[in-house]
All heavy atoms as an XYZ file, in Angstrom:
876
protein
N      88.409     82.701    -37.710
C      88.556     82.455    -36.296
C      89.010     83.756    -35.636
O      89.801     84.504    -36.180
C      89.596     81.367    -36.048
C      89.836     81.135    -34.580
S      90.888     79.723    -34.166
C      92.453     80.247    -34.751
N      88.528     83.980    -34.436
C      88.943     85.140    -33.647
C      89.853     84.648    -32.528
O      89.456     83.786    -31.749
C      87.726     85.858    -33.086
C      86.878     86.501    -34.181
C      85.656     87.149    -33.623
C      85.994     88.561    -33.221
N      84.795     89.330    -32.846
N      91.053     85.200    -32.484
C      92.064     84.749    -31.539
C      92.514     85.896    -30.656
O      92.868     86.965    -31.152
C      93.274     84.204    -32.303
C      94.498     83.854    -31.464
C      94.289     82.516    -30.779
C      95.730     83.814    -32.330
N      92.502     85.682    -29.347
C      93.093     86.626    -28.399
C      94.421     86.027    -27.974
O      94.481     84.896    -27.506
C      92.187     86.827    -27.190
N      95.502     86.759    -28.164
C      96.832     86.257    -27.826
C      97.430     87.078    -26.704
O      97.458     88.300    -26.766
C      97.738     86.315    -29.058
O      98.986     85.735    -28.774
N      97.901     86.406    -25.671
C      98.535     87.070    -24.534
C     100.015     86.738    -24.588
O     100.415     85.611    -24.372
C      97.930     86.589    -23.226
C      98.516     87.290    -22.021
C      97.738     86.907    -20.778
C      98.256     87.626    -19.562
N      99.618     87.265    -19.215
N     100.823     87.739    -24.920
C     102.259     87.537    -25.046
C     102.959     88.021    -23.788
O     102.667     89.088    -23.277
C     102.805     88.300    -26.254
C     102.137     87.966    -27.586
C     102.752     88.804    -28.689
C     102.277     86.496    -27.899
N     103.912     87.259    -23.326
C     104.621     87.583    -22.088
C     106.051     88.011    -22.385
O     106.923     87.179    -22.577
C     104.659     86.356    -21.179
C     103.302     85.825    -20.805
S     102.319     86.972    -19.873
C     103.231     87.046    -18.372
N     106.293     89.300    -22.443
C     107.650     89.788    -22.602
C     108.248     89.567    -23.969
O     109.447     89.705    -24.149
N     107.449     89.198    -24.944
C     107.964     88.942    -26.289
C     107.233     89.803    -27.298
O     106.807     89.346    -28.340
C     107.782     87.473    -26.661
C     108.365     86.532    -25.661
N     109.693     86.541    -25.332
C     107.797     85.590    -24.894
C     109.921     85.603    -24.421
N     108.786     85.028    -24.133
N     107.051     91.050    -26.965
C     106.303     91.940    -27.838
C     107.128     92.310    -29.061
O     108.335     92.133    -29.078
C     105.922     93.225    -27.093
O     107.120     93.865    -26.687
C     105.047     92.934    -25.904
N     106.481     92.842    -30.072
C     107.213     93.223    -31.279
C     108.334     94.221    -31.024
O     109.278     94.283    -31.783
C     106.124     93.853    -32.153
C     104.862     93.209    -31.700
C     105.051     92.971    -30.223
N     108.282     94.991    -29.949
C     109.309     95.990    -29.680
C     110.586     95.371    -29.107
O     111.630     95.988    -29.147
C     108.821     97.036    -28.672
C     107.677     97.844    -29.156
C     106.360     97.151    -28.931
O     106.265     95.947    -28.787
N     105.309     97.918    -28.911
N     110.512     94.224    -28.530
C     111.657     93.637    -27.846
C     112.451     92.750    -28.794
O     111.895     92.051    -29.619
C     111.189     92.831    -26.642
C     110.545     93.728    -25.586
C     110.129     92.950    -24.390
N     111.252     92.290    -23.779
C     111.859     92.712    -22.680
N     111.475     93.813    -22.104
N     112.840     92.032    -22.157
N     113.758     92.774    -28.667
C     114.632     91.935    -29.492
C     115.022     90.709    -28.687
O     115.947     90.749    -27.887
C     115.865     92.716    -29.925
S     115.468     94.031    -31.063
N     114.298     89.660    -28.857
C     114.563     88.406    -28.175
C     114.440     87.287    -29.197
O     113.990     87.496    -30.309
C     113.564     88.185    -27.043
C     113.735     89.159    -25.906
C     112.847     88.716    -24.776
C     113.282     89.416    -23.536
N     113.807     88.545    -22.541
N     114.761     86.083    -28.798
C     114.696     84.945    -29.699
C     113.307     84.681    -30.244
O     113.140     84.165    -31.341
N     112.287     85.068    -29.483
C     110.919     84.820    -29.910
C     110.347     85.938    -30.775
O     109.245     85.816    -31.295
C     110.001     84.654    -28.687
C     110.220     83.365    -27.946
C     110.990     83.335    -26.793
C     109.652     82.187    -28.395
C     111.190     82.148    -26.112
C     109.842     81.001    -27.723
C     110.618     80.992    -26.577
O     110.815     79.823    -25.908
N     111.082     87.014    -30.933
C     110.551     88.193    -31.620
C     110.006     87.857    -33.009
O     108.853     88.172    -33.320
C     111.623     89.273    -31.724
C     111.146     90.501    -32.457
C     112.255     91.514    -32.600
C     111.781     92.663    -33.444
N     112.846     93.557    -33.799
N     110.807     87.216    -33.848
C     110.354     86.901    -35.212
C     109.188     85.930    -35.213
O     108.269     86.048    -36.018
C     111.502     86.336    -36.047
C     112.524     87.387    -36.382
O     112.234     88.577    -36.394
N     113.741     86.952    -36.650
N     109.221     84.972    -34.305
C     108.120     83.994    -34.217
C     106.798     84.695    -33.954
O     105.798     84.460    -34.632
C     108.424     82.994    -33.110
C     107.296     82.035    -32.870
C     107.668     81.074    -31.758
N     106.494     80.324    -31.373
C     106.290     79.885    -30.164
N     107.170     80.081    -29.215
N     105.216     79.209    -29.870
N     106.776     85.593    -32.974
C     105.531     86.268    -32.638
C     105.130     87.307    -33.673
O     103.957     87.480    -33.950
C     105.593     86.875    -31.239
C     105.544     85.833    -30.166
C     106.585     85.685    -29.277
C     104.465     84.974    -30.060
C     106.541     84.713    -28.300
C     104.409     83.992    -29.096
C     105.458     83.863    -28.203
N     106.104     87.984    -34.262
C     105.772     88.937    -35.318
C     105.093     88.217    -36.477
O     104.088     88.690    -37.009
C     107.016     89.663    -35.820
C     107.465     90.761    -34.907
C     108.665     91.510    -35.464
O     109.433     90.969    -36.244
N     108.814     92.744    -35.060
N     105.651     87.081    -36.883
C     105.046     86.330    -37.988
C     103.707     85.731    -37.597
O     102.777     85.688    -38.409
C     106.003     85.252    -38.488
C     107.164     85.846    -39.244
O     107.023     86.856    -39.926
N     108.326     85.241    -39.102
N     103.589     85.257    -36.390
C     102.329     84.725    -35.874
C     101.238     85.788    -35.987
O     100.154     85.551    -36.512
C     102.544     84.294    -34.420
C     101.326     83.766    -33.713
C     100.818     82.525    -34.009
C     100.713     84.522    -32.715
C      99.710     82.030    -33.337
C      99.618     84.033    -32.044
C      99.116     82.785    -32.355
N     101.560     86.995    -35.501
C     100.595     88.095    -35.535
C     100.357     88.569    -36.963
O      99.240     88.896    -37.350
C     101.089     89.260    -34.651
C     101.135     88.822    -33.187
C     100.198     90.483    -34.807
C     101.921     89.765    -32.290
N     101.386     88.576    -37.759
C     101.290     89.093    -39.132
C     100.442     88.216    -40.055
O      99.605     88.706    -40.803
C     102.690     89.222    -39.709
C     102.715     89.722    -41.123
C     104.124     89.812    -41.626
N     104.146     90.320    -42.971
C     105.235     90.494    -43.668
N     106.409     90.215    -43.142
N     105.175     90.949    -44.886
N     100.677     86.913    -40.028
C     100.055     86.044    -41.026
C      98.647     85.579    -40.678
O      97.888     85.228    -41.585
C     100.965     84.860    -41.340
C     102.207     85.318    -42.076
C     103.454     85.242    -41.507
C     102.102     85.880    -43.343
C     104.581     85.695    -42.173
C     103.216     86.340    -44.015
C     104.451     86.238    -43.428
O     105.563     86.699    -44.093
N      98.276     85.557    -39.429
C      96.899     85.162    -39.107
C      95.876     86.099    -39.747
O      94.935     85.619    -40.394
C      96.700     85.072    -37.596
C      97.269     83.816    -36.952
C      97.183     83.906    -35.432
C      96.559     82.574    -37.450
N      96.012     87.427    -39.623
C      95.051     88.299    -40.309
C      95.086     88.148    -41.835
O      94.056     88.247    -42.491
C      95.472     89.715    -39.892
C      96.175     89.524    -38.595
C      96.882     88.204    -38.736
N      96.269     87.875    -42.386
C      96.360     87.672    -43.833
C      95.567     86.444    -44.276
O      95.148     86.361    -45.420
C      97.823     87.534    -44.270
C      98.567     88.842    -44.283
C      99.974     88.712    -44.843
O     100.305     87.667    -45.458
O     100.751     89.664    -44.668
N      95.380     85.478    -43.372
C      94.616     84.274    -43.686
C      93.146     84.417    -43.313
O      92.391     83.456    -43.351
C      95.229     83.069    -42.977
C      96.626     82.754    -43.469
S      97.356     81.249    -42.774
C      97.349     81.591    -41.029
N      92.749     85.635    -42.891
C      91.343     85.889    -42.598
C      90.965     85.817    -41.133
O      89.792     85.983    -40.789
N      91.917     85.553    -40.261
C      91.625     85.495    -38.834
C      91.682     86.894    -38.228
O      92.429     87.749    -38.687
C      92.645     84.598    -38.115
C      92.563     83.160    -38.581
O      91.440     82.636    -38.693
O      93.622     82.563    -38.840
N      90.895     87.118    -37.196
C      90.938     88.375    -36.446
C      91.757     88.132    -35.194
O      91.579     87.122    -34.510
C      89.529     88.815    -36.060
C      88.661     89.218    -37.237
C      87.293     89.631    -36.766
O      87.181     90.623    -36.025
O      86.328     88.923    -37.125
N      92.658     89.068    -34.878
C      93.573     88.879    -33.760
C      93.590     90.121    -32.879
O      93.610     91.246    -33.378
C      95.013     88.596    -34.263
C      95.964     88.388    -33.094
C      95.037     87.394    -35.198
N      93.580     89.890    -31.577
C      93.808     90.943    -30.599
C      94.957     90.448    -29.718
O      95.006     89.266    -29.361
C      92.541     91.262    -29.777
C      92.738     92.504    -28.922
C      92.114     90.102    -28.943
C      91.443     93.008    -28.280
N      95.909     91.322    -29.419
C      97.092     90.938    -28.664
C      97.133     91.717    -27.356
O      97.016     92.935    -27.350
C      98.383     91.239    -29.470
C      99.620     90.903    -28.649
C      98.384     90.471    -30.784
N      97.307     90.994    -26.249
C      97.533     91.609    -24.948
C      98.992     91.348    -24.621
O      99.441     90.211    -24.633
C      96.630     90.997    -23.855
C      96.961     91.599    -22.498
C      95.167     91.193    -24.203
N      99.736     92.409    -24.356
C     101.151     92.260    -24.063
C     101.506     92.941    -22.750
O     100.721     93.717    -22.222
C     102.005     92.801    -25.231
O     103.375     92.543    -24.953
C     101.784     94.271    -25.447
N     102.673     92.633    -22.257
C     103.066     93.085    -20.930
C     103.637     94.489    -20.880
O     104.196     94.882    -19.875
C     104.113     92.129    -20.338
O     105.204     92.059    -21.248
C     103.535     90.772    -20.100
N     103.520     95.241    -21.922
C     104.123     96.566    -21.943
C     103.089     97.646    -22.209
O     102.245     97.502    -23.083
C     105.206     96.640    -23.011
C     106.264     95.611    -22.827
N     107.217     95.701    -21.856
C     106.487     94.443    -23.459
C     107.996     94.639    -21.914
N     107.566     93.868    -22.876
N     103.202     98.721    -21.462
C     102.365     99.883    -21.735
C     103.045    100.705    -22.816
O     104.248    100.594    -23.014
C     102.184    100.701    -20.466
C     101.429     99.937    -19.388
C     101.227    100.764    -18.150
O     100.572    101.818    -18.269
O     101.722    100.369    -17.099
N     102.290    101.512    -23.524
C     102.865    102.355    -24.558
C     103.156    101.619    -25.850
O     103.974    102.047    -26.653
N     102.504    100.497    -26.079
C     102.692     99.743    -27.320
C     101.861    100.389    -28.429
O     100.941    101.156    -28.156
C     102.279     98.259    -27.137
C     103.174     97.555    -26.146
C     100.834     98.135    -26.733
N     102.153    100.079    -29.700
C     101.323    100.638    -30.768
C      99.896    100.112    -30.662
O      99.655     99.044    -30.107
C     101.996    100.128    -32.049
C     102.779     98.943    -31.636
C     103.178     99.176    -30.202
N      98.946    100.863    -31.189
C      97.540    100.429    -31.134
C      97.273     99.250    -32.060
O      96.330     98.494    -31.845
C      96.625    101.590    -31.503
C      96.603    102.674    -30.456
C      95.635    103.785    -30.819
O      94.712    103.560    -31.627
O      95.804    104.884    -30.280
N      98.096     99.100    -33.076
C      97.883     98.047    -34.066
C      99.225     97.519    -34.550
O     100.208     98.251    -34.633
C      97.101     98.617    -35.250
C      96.752     97.596    -36.294
C      95.976     98.213    -37.441
O      95.009     98.941    -37.183
O      96.367     97.966    -38.592
N      99.262     96.230    -34.859
C     100.457     95.596    -35.412
C     100.002     94.626    -36.481
O      99.339     93.639    -36.181
C     101.241     94.886    -34.303
C     102.556     94.337    -34.748
C     103.644     95.173    -34.938
C     102.705     92.991    -34.994
C     104.865     94.667    -35.354
C     103.915     92.468    -35.410
C     105.003     93.310    -35.591
N     100.299     94.924    -37.746
C      99.881     94.100    -38.882
C      98.385     93.765    -38.847
O      97.967     92.647    -39.100
C     100.687     92.810    -38.956
C     102.099     93.006    -39.431
C     103.169     92.896    -38.557
C     102.377     93.304    -40.758
C     104.466     93.080    -38.987
C     103.671     93.489    -41.201
C     104.712     93.374    -40.311
O     106.000     93.551    -40.747
N      97.578     94.727    -38.497
C      96.135     94.547    -38.490
C      95.564     94.004    -37.195
O      94.351     93.945    -37.029
N      96.408     93.599    -36.272
C      95.939     93.098    -34.972
C      95.915     94.248    -33.971
O      96.872     95.012    -33.882
C      96.858     91.995    -34.461
N      94.837     94.362    -33.241
C      94.766     95.364    -32.172
C      95.703     94.931    -31.051
O      95.767     93.757    -30.690
C      93.335     95.486    -31.649
C      93.199     96.523    -30.568
C      91.770     96.717    -30.127
C      91.741     97.791    -29.059
N      90.399     98.194    -28.725
N      96.452     95.895    -30.485
C      97.409     95.594    -29.419
C      96.997     96.350    -28.162
O      96.722     97.542    -28.208
C      98.844     96.000    -29.834
C      99.824     95.688    -28.711
C      99.259     95.292    -31.119
N      96.957     95.629    -27.034
C      96.611     96.220    -25.744
C      97.787     96.024    -24.796
O      98.215     94.897    -24.562
C      95.365     95.539    -25.141
C      94.188     95.615    -26.105
C      95.012     96.158    -23.799
C      93.033     94.745    -25.702
N      98.310     97.114    -24.273
C      99.398     97.027    -23.310
C      98.862     96.811    -21.908
O      97.834     97.363    -21.525
N      99.567     96.009    -21.134
C      99.159     95.673    -19.775
C     100.279     96.029    -18.804
O     101.455     95.859    -19.129
C      98.879     94.174    -19.691
O      98.676     93.761    -18.375
N      99.930     96.506    -17.631
C     100.944     96.737    -16.609
C     101.605     95.409    -16.263
O     100.972     94.364    -16.283
C     100.321     97.352    -15.372
C      99.866     98.749    -15.616
C      99.439     99.416    -14.347
N      99.053    100.786    -14.659
C      98.271    101.512    -13.920
N      97.787    101.013    -12.805
N      97.970    102.731    -14.273
N     102.871     95.485    -15.936
C     103.604     94.254    -15.671
C     104.493     94.401    -14.441
O     104.660     95.484    -13.894
C     104.443     93.882    -16.887
O     105.377     94.907    -17.172
N     105.047     93.271    -14.023
C     105.988     93.224    -12.916
C     107.123     92.301    -13.337
O     106.930     91.419    -14.166
C     105.312     92.721    -11.627
C     104.634     91.388    -11.782
C     105.312     90.212    -11.479
C     103.323     91.308    -12.237
C     104.689     88.986    -11.625
C     102.682     90.079    -12.383
C     103.374     88.918    -12.078
N     108.341     92.494    -12.791
C     109.463     91.662    -13.222
C     109.334     90.221    -12.740
O     108.867     89.963    -11.634
C     110.689     92.332    -12.603
C     110.184     93.361    -11.672
C     108.715     93.533    -11.866
N     109.749     89.318    -13.583
C     109.799     87.899    -13.213
C     110.777     87.749    -12.043
O     111.884     88.279    -12.092
C     110.269     87.072    -14.405
S     110.504     85.322    -14.046
N     110.387     87.059    -10.981
C     111.267     86.934     -9.814
C     112.626     86.297    -10.129
O     113.623     86.624     -9.520
C     110.477     86.055     -8.843
C     109.063     86.164     -9.281
C     109.095     86.414    -10.762
N     112.684     85.387    -11.106
C     113.918     84.679    -11.407
C     114.738     85.343    -12.506
O     115.893     85.033    -12.677
C     113.620     83.231    -11.801
C     112.898     82.542    -10.709
C     113.450     81.979     -9.603
C     111.494     82.373    -10.589
N     112.461     81.471     -8.795
C     111.241     81.695     -9.383
C     110.406     82.726    -11.378
C     109.976     81.367     -8.950
C     109.146     82.399    -10.954
C     108.942     81.726     -9.753
N     114.102     86.228    -13.289
C     114.805     86.897    -14.380
C     114.176     88.271    -14.544
O     113.178     88.429    -15.229
C     114.700     86.068    -15.667
C     115.518     86.584    -16.803
C     116.891     86.753    -16.692
C     114.914     86.914    -18.007
C     117.645     87.237    -17.744
C     115.659     87.392    -19.073
C     117.022     87.550    -18.932
O     117.763     88.024    -19.967
N     114.744     89.242    -13.878
C     114.148     90.570    -13.750
C     113.863     91.269    -15.075
O     113.012     92.147    -15.138
C     115.059     91.462    -12.894
C     115.222     90.966    -11.463
C     113.957     91.137    -10.653
O     113.374     92.199    -10.630
N     113.529     90.079     -9.979
N     114.543     90.906    -16.145
C     114.340     91.577    -17.433
C     113.096     91.069    -18.181
O     112.728     91.622    -19.201
C     115.571     91.415    -18.317
C     116.767     92.163    -17.773
C     117.949     92.055    -18.696
C     119.129     92.811    -18.114
N     120.283     92.773    -18.998
N     112.484     90.016    -17.686
C     111.278     89.477    -18.324
C     110.056     89.967    -17.563
O     109.852     89.614    -16.408
C     111.298     87.933    -18.356
C     109.985     87.383    -18.884
C     112.461     87.435    -19.192
N     109.233     90.798    -18.201
C     108.030     91.278    -17.536
C     106.915     90.235    -17.569
O     106.763     89.503    -18.536
C     107.645     92.515    -18.345
C     108.218     92.274    -19.695
C     109.434     91.417    -19.508
N     106.152     90.170    -16.498
C     104.997     89.272    -16.405
C     103.759     90.100    -16.109
O     103.836     91.172    -15.526
C     105.198     88.257    -15.281
C     106.396     87.342    -15.376
C     106.499     86.489    -14.115
C     106.332     86.474    -16.612
N     102.618     89.588    -16.493
C     101.355     90.256    -16.215
C     100.253     89.235    -16.125
O     100.242     88.261    -16.871
C     101.037     91.255    -17.329
O      99.748     91.779    -17.148
N      99.323     89.462    -15.223
C      98.144     88.598    -15.152
C      97.055     89.090    -16.086
O      96.109     88.368    -16.365
C      97.624     88.524    -13.715
C      98.595     87.918    -12.707
C      97.990     87.966    -11.310
C      98.958     86.498    -13.087
N      97.185     90.318    -16.578
C      96.214     90.908    -17.513
C      94.788     90.802    -16.980
O      93.881     90.401    -17.694
C      96.334     90.267    -18.891
N      94.618     91.155    -15.737
C      93.303     91.029    -15.114
C      92.621     92.368    -14.864
O      91.656     92.430    -14.114
C      93.411     90.265    -13.789
C      93.792     88.804    -13.936
C      93.962     88.175    -12.570
C      92.764     88.052    -14.751
N      93.089     93.432    -15.479
C      92.435     94.721    -15.258
C      91.060     94.694    -15.918
O      90.851     94.005    -16.923
C      93.280     95.859    -15.834
O      93.192     95.882    -17.236
N      90.115     95.431    -15.373
C      88.789     95.488    -15.989
C      88.856     95.951    -17.453
O      88.091     95.484    -18.284
C      88.032     96.499    -15.130
C      88.714     96.458    -13.807
C      90.157     96.177    -14.101
N      89.799     96.838    -17.769
C      89.955     97.317    -19.145
C      90.295     96.166    -20.094
O      89.684     96.007    -21.149
C      91.069     98.379    -19.191
C      91.427     98.860    -20.570
C      92.559     99.880    -20.530
N      93.795     99.360    -19.974
C      94.760     98.794    -20.693
N      94.630     98.670    -21.992
N      95.859     98.354    -20.109
N      91.233     95.326    -19.716
C      91.651     94.219    -20.577
C      90.569     93.154    -20.663
O      90.245     92.656    -21.744
C      92.984     93.629    -20.090
C      94.090     94.666    -20.328
C      93.296     92.324    -20.796
C      95.419     94.314    -19.730
N      89.980     92.816    -19.532
C      88.910     91.808    -19.540
C      87.752     92.274    -20.419
O      87.220     91.506    -21.218
C      88.449     91.496    -18.107
C      89.582     90.784    -17.365
C      87.173     90.666    -18.111
C      89.356     90.641    -15.883
N      87.359     93.549    -20.313
C      86.236     94.029    -21.118
C      86.608     94.096    -22.604
O      85.778     93.800    -23.461
C      85.725     95.380    -20.629
O      86.678     96.385    -20.822
N      87.854     94.460    -22.932
C      88.294     94.480    -24.339
C      88.210     93.082    -24.943
O      87.731     92.901    -26.057
C      89.735     94.986    -24.450
C      89.897     96.450    -24.197
C      89.887     97.271    -25.467
O      89.667     96.730    -26.557
O      90.093     98.480    -25.347
N      88.690     92.093    -24.207
C      88.658     90.715    -24.719
C      87.221     90.212    -24.792
O      86.831     89.561    -25.761
C      89.551     89.795    -23.870
C      91.019     90.204    -24.070
C      89.356     88.338    -24.255
C      91.989     89.474    -23.187
N      86.419     90.512    -23.801
C      85.013     90.088    -23.823
C      84.271     90.716    -25.003
O      83.478     90.042    -25.664
C      84.335     90.448    -22.508
N      84.523     91.987    -25.284
C      83.895     92.651    -26.444
C      84.364     92.044    -27.763
O      83.604     91.937    -28.716
C      84.213     94.153    -26.443
C      83.183     95.003    -25.768
C      83.324     96.479    -26.111
N      84.668     97.000    -25.951
C      85.168     97.511    -24.833
N      84.426     97.538    -23.738
N      86.395     97.982    -24.792
N      85.621     91.651    -27.819
C      86.196     91.050    -29.027
C      85.575     89.677    -29.301
O      85.441     89.267    -30.437
C      87.714     90.933    -28.857
C      88.430     90.374    -30.043
C      88.502     91.075    -31.234
C      89.053     89.135    -29.968
C      89.182     90.547    -32.329
C      89.727     88.606    -31.049
C      89.797     89.322    -32.235
N      85.182     88.970    -28.253
C      84.553     87.643    -28.337
C      85.414     86.645    -29.122
O      84.992     86.098    -30.135
C      83.160     87.733    -28.955
C      82.210     88.567    -28.140
C      80.845     88.636    -28.787
C      79.955     89.527    -27.955
N      78.698     89.806    -28.572
N      86.629     86.369    -28.626
C      87.491     85.422    -29.352
C      86.949     84.000    -29.268
O      86.207     83.658    -28.346
C      88.831     85.537    -28.625
C      88.467     85.960    -27.245
C      87.252     86.847    -27.402
N      87.333     83.198    -30.243
C      86.981     81.781    -30.229
C      87.931     80.999    -29.319
O      87.570     79.952    -28.788
C      87.061     81.202    -31.644
C      86.072     81.872    -32.580
O      84.888     81.986    -32.208
O      86.487     82.297    -33.676
N      89.152     81.514    -29.199
C      90.178     80.836    -28.406
C      91.180     81.873    -27.895
O      91.324     82.935    -28.484
C      90.886     79.740    -29.245
C      91.674     78.803    -28.368
C      91.726     80.365    -30.353
C      92.029     77.498    -29.054
N      91.858     81.541    -26.793
C      92.895     82.399    -26.239
C      94.230     81.669    -26.352
O      94.347     80.506    -25.971
C      92.615     82.749    -24.763
C      91.333     83.573    -24.651
C      93.791     83.533    -24.165
C      90.925     83.884    -23.233
N      95.227     82.357    -26.881
C      96.588     81.829    -26.973
C      97.448     82.567    -25.958
O      97.381     83.784    -25.859
C      97.141     82.065    -28.384
C      98.622     81.901    -28.463
N      99.482     82.968    -28.354
C      99.384     80.801    -28.620
C     100.721     82.529    -28.462
N     100.692     81.225    -28.607
N      98.238     81.845    -25.186
C      99.150     82.482    -24.229
C     100.541     81.915    -24.426
O     100.725     80.702    -24.473
C      98.695     82.247    -22.800
N     101.502     82.809    -24.561
C     102.882     82.352    -24.664
C     103.380     82.002    -23.266
O     102.768     82.337    -22.262
C     103.754     83.427    -25.296
O     103.923     84.512    -24.425
N     104.490     81.351    -23.217
C     105.078     80.941    -21.947
C     105.418     82.155    -21.105
O     105.933     83.124    -21.627
C     106.343     80.138    -22.237
O     106.958     79.772    -21.056
N     105.169     82.169    -19.843
C     104.476     81.164    -19.032
C     102.965     81.359    -19.051
O     102.454     82.306    -18.477
C     105.042     81.389    -17.631
C     105.389     82.840    -17.602
C     105.754     83.209    -19.011
N     102.268     80.499    -19.733
C     100.831     80.584    -19.884
C     100.046     80.481    -18.596
O      98.905     80.911    -18.530
N     100.657     79.940    -17.541
C      99.961     79.809    -16.264
C      99.509     81.166    -15.746
O      98.497     81.273    -15.070
C     100.848     79.075    -15.220
C     100.046     78.712    -13.985
C     102.062     79.895    -14.835
C      99.078     77.607    -14.180
N     100.223     82.243    -16.110
C      99.832     83.569    -15.642
C      98.533     84.028    -16.286
O      97.897     84.955    -15.800
C     100.930     84.610    -15.903
O     101.180     84.677    -17.304
C     102.208     84.276    -15.152
N      98.118     83.390    -17.368
C      96.871     83.750    -18.034
C      95.694     82.903    -17.554
O      94.567     83.141    -17.951
C      97.024     83.603    -19.545
N      95.948     81.941    -16.684
C      94.889     81.049    -16.205
C      93.672     81.788    -15.662
O      92.539     81.450    -16.017
C      95.448     80.072    -15.166
C      94.495     79.009    -14.671
C      94.015     78.138    -15.823
C      95.166     78.149    -13.615
N      93.838     82.817    -14.825
C      92.643     83.529    -14.347
C      91.821     84.140    -15.487
O      90.597     84.162    -15.417
C      93.213     84.623    -13.438
C      94.540     84.115    -13.012
C      95.054     83.321    -14.186
N      92.490     84.579    -16.535
C      91.781     85.148    -17.677
C      90.927     84.094    -18.370
O      89.780     84.336    -18.731
C      92.788     85.749    -18.668
C      92.230     86.516    -19.839
C      91.413     87.724    -19.374
C      93.363     86.982    -20.743
N      91.463     82.881    -18.525
C      90.697     81.783    -19.139
C      89.429     81.496    -18.340
O      88.363     81.270    -18.897
C      91.496     80.487    -19.222
C      92.847     80.554    -19.849
C      93.869     79.725    -19.411
C      93.133     81.418    -20.905
C      95.126     79.762    -19.989
C      94.385     81.456    -21.486
C      95.366     80.623    -21.021
O      96.605     80.644    -21.583
N      89.577     81.486    -17.030
C      88.455     81.168    -16.147
C      87.397     82.258    -16.194
O      86.211     81.979    -16.317
C      88.965     80.934    -14.707
C      87.798     80.777    -13.750
C      89.884     79.731    -14.649
N      87.823     83.518    -16.131
C      86.872     84.639    -16.126
C      86.085     84.701    -17.421
O      84.876     84.887    -17.420
C      87.618     85.975    -15.875
C      88.122     86.025    -14.442
C      86.715     87.164    -16.164
C      89.093     87.162    -14.160
N      86.761     84.532    -18.543
C      86.101     84.662    -19.836
C      85.511     83.338    -20.327
O      84.698     83.306    -21.215
C      87.060     85.293    -20.865
C      87.434     86.686    -20.372
C      86.462     85.344    -22.249
C      88.245     87.509    -21.293
N      85.892     82.227    -19.715
C      85.356     80.892    -20.032
C      85.536     80.527    -21.493
O      84.570     80.235    -22.203
C      83.890     80.793    -19.646
O      83.713     81.035    -18.280
N      86.778     80.525    -21.943
C      87.087     80.170    -23.319
C      88.181     79.113    -23.341
O      88.994     79.034    -22.433
C      87.586     81.385    -24.093
C      86.550     82.421    -24.460
C      87.232     83.660    -25.003
C      85.587     81.866    -25.475
N      88.233     78.320    -24.406
C      89.358     77.386    -24.537
C      90.652     78.156    -24.737
O      90.653     79.254    -25.271
C      88.993     76.561    -25.769
C      87.915     77.266    -26.461
C      87.293     78.223    -25.506
N      91.751     77.550    -24.316
C      93.048     78.209    -24.417
C      94.092     77.240    -24.938
O      93.991     76.030    -24.739
C      93.457     78.736    -23.054
N      95.064     77.822    -25.615
C      96.211     77.030    -26.079
C      97.481     77.741    -25.651
O      97.490     78.917    -25.391
C      96.220     76.829    -27.608
C      96.162     78.168    -28.337
C      95.097     75.926    -28.031
C      96.393     78.076    -29.815
């Protein structure tokens, strides 16, 4: 399965409660034969994390909690990267509503 994952402020570089969950999520899917591409809210991220390609996206602070970056990930660069990857499904971490335009543009199921 090919999975595109959009993580919101919980990238491998950040130390938050979700850090281990997402690191393991990204780590073990490729080990089980799945292909993964990750879109995250931070620029300057590594190009790869445990075999998954990582794409950094410009972000803006969450209005209610300034330390949490949000991104719509709607740049032509990100849309074309995901379209070229041709994922079977898109995964978005909370708040997944920010990824809704991406689901519509690429016309894929999302979880």
